[in-house]
N, C-alpha and C positions, 0 to 999 in steps of 0.2 A: 261102578264107573259110569254106567248108563245114567244113573240118577244125577251125577255131577254134571254131565253134559246137559241134561234137562234144566238143571238149576242155572247154569250159565246162559243157556238159551233164553230162559225166562227172565233173567236179570237184564238181558239186552233190551227187552221190551217193557221194563218196569217204568213207571212214571218218573222216578228219579233219574234213570239213565236217559230217558227221552228228553227231559228238561236240560240235561247237561250236554247232550250231543246232537240233537236235531235242530235244524234251522226253522224258519217260519212254516215250512210245509214238509210233508213226508210222502213217501210213495204209498199207494194203495196196498201194495204187498206188505210192507212193513207195518202199516196201521192195522191191517187185517190180522197179522200175527200177534200184535199187541192186544187185540180184542179177542183173540182165541179162535179165529176161523181161518180157512184157507184163502189163498190168493184168488182162486176161482170164485169162491163164495163172495169175497170182497168186491170183485169186479161185477158180479151179478147184482149185488145190492146197489152198487153205483148206477148201473144201467137202469134199475127200477126206481131210483131216487130214494132208496131205503137204507143207504149206508148210515150208520148211527152217528157219524161225525160230519162236519161241514166239509164239502169237497169243492174244488174249483178246477176249471178247465183253463189250461195255459197252452194255447195252440192245440196240438193234438194230445197233449199230456193231461192226465188227471192227477191232481195232488190233494192230499188231505191236510187241512189246517191243523197244525200241531197244537195250538191252544185249545181248539175244539176237542181233539183227541184226548188231551189231558183232562179237560172238564168231564168228558164221558167216562174216562177211567176212574176219576176221583168220585164222581157222583153215581155212576151206574145208570144214569138217565140218558137216552139218546138225544142228539141235537142235530136233527135232519137239516139239510141245506135249504130246502124249500118249505118245510113244514111249519116253521115258526113265523107266525104273523102276530105282531104286537100292535095293539091299537092304543093310540094316545087319546087321553081325554081332552076335550076342547078346553082352551084356556080362557 
């Protein structure tokens, strides 16, 4: 019975379920669970700018960009909010 509860809990944070039920952003707590770590660890990573997905501040709230979370879950590669700097070649 404990195993079934774990499977249901894991299914709640699967990419398929996230695509079907989340809007444009999600909570840090839910995104942390989807990535496999605790809420406290998620907020600690956000504070240090090391959360593996793009995060945005809306007033006093911090939200995780759902599309970024899905890309990280699919690829396994982090997508930090401030770490990606892309340079364009001059035309």
